[in-house]
C-alpha positions as CSV (number, residue, x, y, z in Angstrom):
1,M,-1.7,13.0,11.1
2,F,-1.2,9.5,12.5
3,K,-4.8,9.7,14.1
4,R,-6.2,10.6,10.9
5,V,-4.7,7.5,9.1
6,V,-5.6,5.2,12.1
7,V,-9.3,6.5,12.2
8,I,-9.7,6.2,8.6
9,G,-8.2,2.7,8.4
10,L,-10.2,1.3,11.2
11,S,-13.3,2.8,9.8
12,I,-12.7,1.2,6.1
13,I,-11.8,-2.0,7.9
14,F,-15.1,-1.9,9.9
15,A,-17.1,-1.0,7.0
16,S,-15.7,-3.7,4.8
17,S,-16.0,-6.3,7.4
18,L,-19.9,-5.9,7.2
19,N,-19.9,-6.6,3.4
20,A,-17.1,-9.3,3.4
21,R,-17.7,-11.4,6.4
22,E,-16.1,-14.5,4.8
23,I,-12.7,-12.9,4.8
24,T,-12.6,-12.8,8.7
25,D,-13.1,-16.7,8.5
26,G,-9.4,-17.2,7.1
27,E,-6.0,-16.7,8.3
28,T,-4.7,-13.5,10.0
29,F,-1.2,-12.3,9.1
30,V,1.3,-9.6,9.9
31,G,4.1,-8.6,7.7
32,L,6.8,-6.4,6.6
33,E,7.3,-4.8,3.0
34,M,9.9,-3.0,1.1
35,G,9.8,-1.7,-2.5
36,Y,11.1,0.7,-5.0
37,V,8.6,3.5,-5.9
38,G,8.4,6.7,-7.7
39,V,6.6,9.8,-6.0
40,Q,5.5,12.9,-8.0
41,G,4.6,15.9,-6.0
42,D,5.4,19.7,-6.0
43,R,8.9,20.6,-4.4
44,S,10.9,23.9,-4.2
45,L,14.3,24.2,-5.1
46,G,16.4,26.1,-2.5
47,G,13.1,27.9,-1.8
48,V,13.3,30.1,-4.9
49,V,12.4,28.1,-8.1
50,P,9.1,26.1,-7.9
51,D,9.3,22.5,-9.2
52,P,5.9,21.3,-9.7
53,N,5.1,17.7,-10.0
54,H,8.7,16.6,-9.7
55,T,9.2,12.8,-10.0
56,D,11.8,10.7,-8.2
57,S,12.4,7.2,-7.0
58,N,13.7,5.7,-3.7
59,L,13.0,2.8,-1.3
60,V,9.6,2.5,0.7
61,Y,9.2,0.6,3.9
62,G,6.2,-0.6,5.5
63,I,4.2,-2.9,7.7
64,R,0.9,-4.7,7.3
65,I,-1.6,-6.5,9.0
66,G,-4.6,-8.4,7.5
67,T,-6.6,-11.5,6.9
68,Q,-7.0,-13.6,4.0
69,N,-8.8,-16.7,2.7
70,D,-8.7,-18.8,-0.7
71,E,-10.4,-16.1,-2.7
72,W,-9.9,-12.7,-0.9
73,R,-7.4,-10.7,1.4
74,A,-8.1,-7.5,3.3
75,T,-4.8,-5.6,4.5
76,F,-4.1,-2.6,6.4
77,L,-0.7,-1.2,5.8
78,Y,1.6,1.8,6.7
79,N,4.3,2.8,4.3
80,Y,7.3,5.5,4.8
81,Y,9.3,7.0,1.9
82,D,12.1,9.4,2.4
83,N,14.3,10.6,-0.5
84,P,16.6,13.4,0.8
85,D,18.3,13.7,-2.5
86,S,15.0,14.9,-4.0
87,D,13.7,16.6,-0.8
88,Q,10.7,14.5,-0.9
89,N,9.2,12.6,2.2
90,F,5.8,10.6,2.2
91,E,3.9,8.4,4.6
92,M,0.6,6.6,4.0
93,G,-1.9,4.4,5.6
94,L,-3.8,2.2,3.0
95,F,-6.5,-0.4,3.2
96,T,-6.2,-2.8,0.4
97,L,-8.8,-5.5,-0.8
98,D,-7.4,-8.1,-3.1
99,Y,-9.2,-10.9,-5.3
100,F,-7.3,-14.0,-5.9
101,F,-8.0,-15.2,-9.3
102,M,-7.1,-18.6,-11.1
103,Q,-7.9,-20.6,-8.0
104,G,-7.8,-24.4,-8.7
105,E,-7.6,-27.7,-7.2
106,S,-3.9,-28.3,-8.4
107,S,-1.0,-28.0,-6.2
108,T,0.5,-25.3,-8.2
109,A,-2.6,-23.1,-8.1
110,S,-2.5,-23.4,-4.4
111,I,1.1,-22.4,-4.0
112,F,1.1,-19.4,-6.5
113,R,-1.9,-17.1,-6.0
114,P,-2.2,-14.0,-8.6
115,Y,-4.4,-11.2,-7.5
116,L,-6.0,-8.0,-8.6
117,G,-7.0,-5.2,-6.0
118,L,-8.0,-1.9,-4.8
119,N,-6.7,0.5,-2.2
120,L,-7.9,3.4,-0.3
121,G,-6.2,5.4,2.5
122,Y,-4.7,8.7,3.4
123,G,-1.2,10.3,3.0
124,N,1.0,13.1,4.0
125,Y,3.5,14.5,1.5
126,E,6.3,16.8,2.6
127,S,9.0,18.8,0.8
128,S,11.2,22.0,2.0
129,N,9.4,25.2,1.5
130,V,6.1,23.7,0.4
131,P,3.4,23.3,2.8
132,N,2.6,19.8,3.9
133,I,0.0,18.2,1.8
134,N,-2.3,15.7,3.3
135,G,-5.0,14.0,1.3
136,Y,-6.9,10.8,0.3
137,L,-5.4,8.0,-1.6
138,Y,-7.1,5.7,-4.1
139,G,-5.7,3.2,-6.6
140,G,-5.0,-0.4,-7.5
141,Q,-2.6,-3.2,-7.2
142,T,-1.8,-6.5,-8.9
143,G,0.6,-9.2,-7.9
144,L,1.4,-12.6,-6.9
145,V,1.6,-14.4,-3.5
146,V,3.8,-17.5,-3.2
147,D,3.1,-19.9,-0.3
148,I,6.4,-20.7,1.4
149,N,4.8,-22.9,4.0
150,D,1.8,-22.9,6.5
151,D,3.2,-20.0,8.3
152,V,4.9,-17.7,5.7
153,D,4.2,-16.3,2.3
154,I,5.7,-13.7,0.3
155,D,4.1,-11.3,-1.9
156,F,5.4,-9.7,-5.2
157,S,3.3,-6.6,-6.4
158,Y,2.9,-3.4,-8.3
159,R,0.8,-0.9,-6.4
160,H,-0.2,2.6,-7.7
161,S,-2.3,5.2,-5.8
162,F,-3.4,8.6,-6.9
163,S,-3.9,11.6,-4.6
164,S,-6.9,13.8,-4.0
165,E,-4.6,16.9,-3.8
166,D,-3.2,18.7,-6.9
167,Q,0.3,19.4,-5.3
168,F,0.9,15.6,-4.9
169,N,-0.1,13.6,-7.9
170,H,0.6,10.0,-7.2
171,I,3.1,7.1,-5.8
172,G,3.5,3.8,-7.4
173,G,6.0,1.1,-7.7
174,F,7.0,-2.4,-7.0
175,I,6.7,-4.0,-3.5
176,F,8.0,-7.1,-2.0
177,G,6.3,-8.4,1.1
178,V,6.8,-11.2,3.7
179,N,3.9,-12.3,5.8
180,Y,3.7,-14.3,8.8
181,I,0.3,-16.1,9.2
182,Y,-1.0,-17.0,12.6
């Protein structure tokens, strides 16, 4: 599973770099993220009664690496979600491409950068007595990046991704991230 996520992520990054060369002229960053998301997927109650499209929410944790400039940001991220109370476990690797809009010359516009973006990746959904579900993910996100100083920015966002598999419908929620720019 992890090999697939890495191969797909690196392929997407390579392909996007051919068309978005100006992104690589920007700043590189690494970061951590945490959020509260809802996951909708099939599960089995005690192995007897099927529970299709069960939705539950819990914390998600992740790491990210990417590059950004004044207009664009490209990020590869890995997220892990585990909710033993609802018997749902999920991990995903995503490539996101964000466009910073409302750029301006004022100091406020350079500190607060709202964005819209798209995501594409691969995920693995697990629940007891349900076969592991692996599939492609696609979706979008919106948010706000706040520059703390030259080396750190924080990211408040909402991300929603749909799955290519019927047994796992979607994942979506609010994410808080911290990036170290180097």
